[in-house]
C-alpha positions, -999 to +999 in steps of 0.1 A: +153+042-314+131+062-290+133+076-258+110+054-236+076+063-228+083+055-191+112+085-185+111+113-163+134+141-157+140+164-126+163+192-130+183+193-099+182+230-077+215+248-076+226+222-103+231+223-137+224+183-136+191+160-143+183+135-125+168+103-150+143+078-138+130+052-157+099+038-139+099+006-156+132-006-152+135+016-118+171+028-133+177+063-116+211+080-128+224+113-125+233+130-157+244+165-174+228+184-198+244+173-226+232+133-221+197+147-219+200+168-252+215+134-269+187+113-252+159+141-267+179+135-300+178+101-306+143+098-324+152+122-345+185+115-357+174+075-363+150+078-385+149+058-419+161+083-449+171+112-424+203+116-443+210+152-430+210+141-390+251+144-380+257+104-369+267+095-334+303+102-325+321+069-303+316+094-267+278+095-279+273+056-287+292+047-257+263+069-239+236+056-254+245+020-251+245+024-211+209+043-214+197+017-237+208-011-209+192+009-185+160+013-202+160+051-209+165+042-248+146+019-263+135+004-300+101+022-303+074+028-279+055-005-293+088-025-280+078-003-245+043-012-244+055-047-246+079-048-221+051-033-199+024-062-204+056-087-198+062-063-163+024-067-151+022-103-168+053-110-144+037-097-115+004-111-119+019-151-123+050-145-096+050-177-075+080-166-058+063-152-032+028-166-011+008-138+006-017-148+028-040-119+043-061-131+068-089-114+088-095-132+121-130-112+124-146-082+116-157-070+149-134-040+165-134-023+201-129+011+187-156+034+179-142+052+149-167+075+135-151+073+100-149+033+098-187+028+102-218+046+112-248+037+133-251+017+160-214+004+170-226-024+196-252-033+167-216-036+142-200-062+167-232-082+172-236-090+133-202-085+126-180-121+112-155-134+137-137-166+124-139-199+142-112-225+152-132-246+127-124-224+099-092-217+111-083-252+109-099-247+070-078-218+063-040-243+074-057-270+052-056-242+025-022-224+030-007-266+029-026-264-006-011-232-017+024-241-010+021-274-027+009-259-061+028-229-059+058-240-041+070-206-033+103-198-021+085-178+005+051-169+025+038-140+045+006-140+065-011-109+078-039-105+104-063-081+096-096-069+104-118-057+123-094-057+150-074-088+145-064-092+187-102-097+190-098-132+183-063-145+197-073-181+198-074-180+159-043-160+157-023-185+176-035-215+162-033-201+125+005-189+135+017-223+150-001-245+124+008-226+092+044-222+106+046-259+111+034-267+074+057-237+060+086-254+079+075-286+069+081-276+031+109-257+039+094-220+030+105-197+053+073-178+070+072-142+080+039-129+099+029-096+107-003-079+124-020-045+112-037-035+149-051-008+166-024-015+193-047-016+225-043-055+230-007-061+214+011-067+243+050-082+257+028-115+261+012-112+226+045-108+215+062-133+227+035-158+218+041-153+180+080-148+181+089-188+176+062-185+144+077-163+125+062-131+135+083-098+124+061-068+131+031-046+135+012-017+120-003+009+149-023+035+140-023+067+157-046+095+144-027+129+152-015+136+187-030+127+219-060+148+218-068+143+182-061+107+183-088+104+213-108+121+194-110+100+168-103+064+176-117+060+213-131+030+228-167+021+227-172+036+261-157+073+252-125+064+272-093+075+247-068+050+234-034+070+229-018+068+261-021+023+263-016+020+226+021+044+233+026+020+266+021-008+246+044+000+218+075+013+244+071-027+260+073-042+229+098-021+207+128-042+214+108-071+205+094-066+168+095-040+142+069-013+146+051+007+117+029+039+129-001+048+106-026+077+108-058+084+091-060+127+084-090+148+081-098+182+080-102+179+114-069+165+126-047+166+096-030+198+115-021+174+148+002+152+129+033+175+130+025+175+168+024+137+168+059+133+150+076+155+175+063+133+199+075+102+187+106+118+178+118+124+209+106+086+230+131+062+237+115+034+210+120+062+181+149+046+163+131+012+164+099+024+142+108+012+106+083+032+092+059+061+097+033+069+070-003+088+071-034+087+043-068+101+041-093+091+064-115+065+041-149+077+047-176+102+041-186+128+010-155+150+006-156+186+000-146+205-031-127+230-015-088+229-018-065+219+008-030+236+017-003+235-007+025+214+003+050+240+015+023+251+041+011+234+074-024+222+072-047+251+091-075+240+111-100+254+086-085+237+057-114+210+041-099+174+026-115+162-011-107+129-022-117+110+002-127+075-004-167+073+009-173+040+025-202+025+007-200-005+027-224+014+052-258+006+039-286+036+040-302+020+069-272+025+092-262-010+091-228-023+105-200-026+073-197-058+056-158-053+047-128-054+063-115-022+080-100+001+054-082+029+078-051+003+093-041-015+057-006-020+060+019-045+059+039-038+092+075-052+092+066-072+062+089-058+030+061-060+006+033-043-010+007-031+015-029-038+003-044-001+005-008+022+008-020+031-029-054+042-022-067+075-033-051+101-006-051+139-011-026+152-028-009+181-012-017+168+024+003+139+020+034+153+006+033+179+037+030+152+055+056+132+041+081+158+039+073+165+080+078+127+084+112+133+069+126+159+089+118+144+121+146+113+105+116+089+101+118+068+070+084+066+051+071+060+017+088+078-013+059+087-027+069+074-064+071+036-056+035+032-050+026-001-065+015-022-082-005-033-047-012-071-043-044-069-061-025-072-092-006-106-080-023-137-090-003-158-052-020-130-030-049-136-011-073-122+013-091-151+033-124-137+050-134-149+083-163-169+071-132-183+047-139-169+014-112-155-008-107-123-020-078-107-041-078-074-018-087-067+018-111-036+004-133-065-013-140-087+021-176-090+026-190-078-006-200-113-021-204-104-060-164-098-057-153-131-037-132-153-059-133-186-040-139-205-009-113-224+012-130-256+011-159-251-016-160-254-053-160-220-073-192-209-080-205-190-114-205-158-095-172-165-079-156-173-115-167-140-128-150-121-101-119-139-105-116-139-141-124-097-136-094-095-112-071-119-133-075-092-162-077-059-141-058-035-160-071+001-153-035+011-163-043+005-200-067+036-201-037+057-188-021+064-226+013+070-221+016+080-191+054+075-174+038+063-138+020+035-152+047+011-139+044+020-103+012+035-103-009+007-121-037+032-124-043+039-090-062+019-062-091-007-074-110-002-045-112+038-051-119+032-089-151+011-080-159+029-044-161+061-061-163+059-099-184+023-103-159+009-125-125-011-116-107-004-151-111+037-144-081+049-130-078+065-098-052+091-113-027+111-087-004+122-110+004+157-096+014+138-064+035+111-080+049+145-099+059+161-065+069+136-050+093+125-078+108+161-070+113+154-037+130+118-043+154+134-069+167+156-048+173+130-019+190+108-045+216+138-056+222+148-018+231+111-019+257+110-047 
């Protein structure tokens, strides 16, 4: 017997007890120091030929039986690694849940400076927009997937660009995919990732009969910061209109709030949180979560410590550069990487595990919880949908991708909803089928909840999908907070 590779522990402040968690089984217990000592002694007292070791007494054997059942004690580290392989294989081939992310358009009505560079009008004139003919093909593809995979449930997320700029396709897909799922007895849940400007009660009411449950809306700080970061193409601010829309739909569907921070606006988020906490719709916000802007080169200086509010002069490092912007300033070819999330759907978000600045992320997470909002715990970061065979992203032209982050990069398309798979697409599909940056992570205890980090970040920053994008410090910091909350709730 040996302690599992995937055990993590946190001594609890002002207590002698210890929080133990196994990231593979997700078992979580609070134990006295004697149990920790017993766990640490397991390997030395069970080695063959170790005649000098004191045998376990009845109480210790009972404790070890419980620890073994929960996964804290394993036969061997080789058995642990086999269990990890089986875990990822189960995730990869799980057919109980079919996930479709549909990009209705790559066009956007905002002019976010960090999203793309160059001529904004040029971007919209060239950006793809799904036709109703392609939408009909998406429905046929969904029907084939339902018949082949035979899932227990189906989720469909509208994404972009700004997906609501193509409302005819949104309505068409919602109605017809809902009919296809209902005919097969499969429940459908629909969500939208949107900038919120067009998310009116009329839109929500039109979608509710077809399984619409919620939306994720982006606010980049308080009013001044947001209007500076996310203006309309004419330069007008958008904060007030978005808040008015949130207030109008708050009783109709689930709403999650996201936000993107950099050195310019990181210190504005506490004010945003205070504002949101004072709104009548605050109790209806399902989740509030902030992450770094993905764009631009990253300065190397450090961010503030988690216990100190980010200062205006702080510089943010570790931001994902958006290489989809060509050298000549041509428009993005891929999805909007600033608003990824699953809205009201209880499923992994496409980019929830993207590269983030550890200290600032931790600070904002704690500030969010102080205001009473639910947020990501910072420990359960994945595995994301790129590791799931039955999670597909469909581009506006019908191309298939393993993740929205690769949309528009033709060499990463894994197929098409109407055409036979090309050799290039077959190669990409094989690449994603074997994807596993976590295999380079050695005996890291966080592999089951991290999976080696975001593959988009690995590709963009490191040039290799199989190189880990590591955030061990952030996971360890989040674990301390997670353990404290578990202890307080016990």
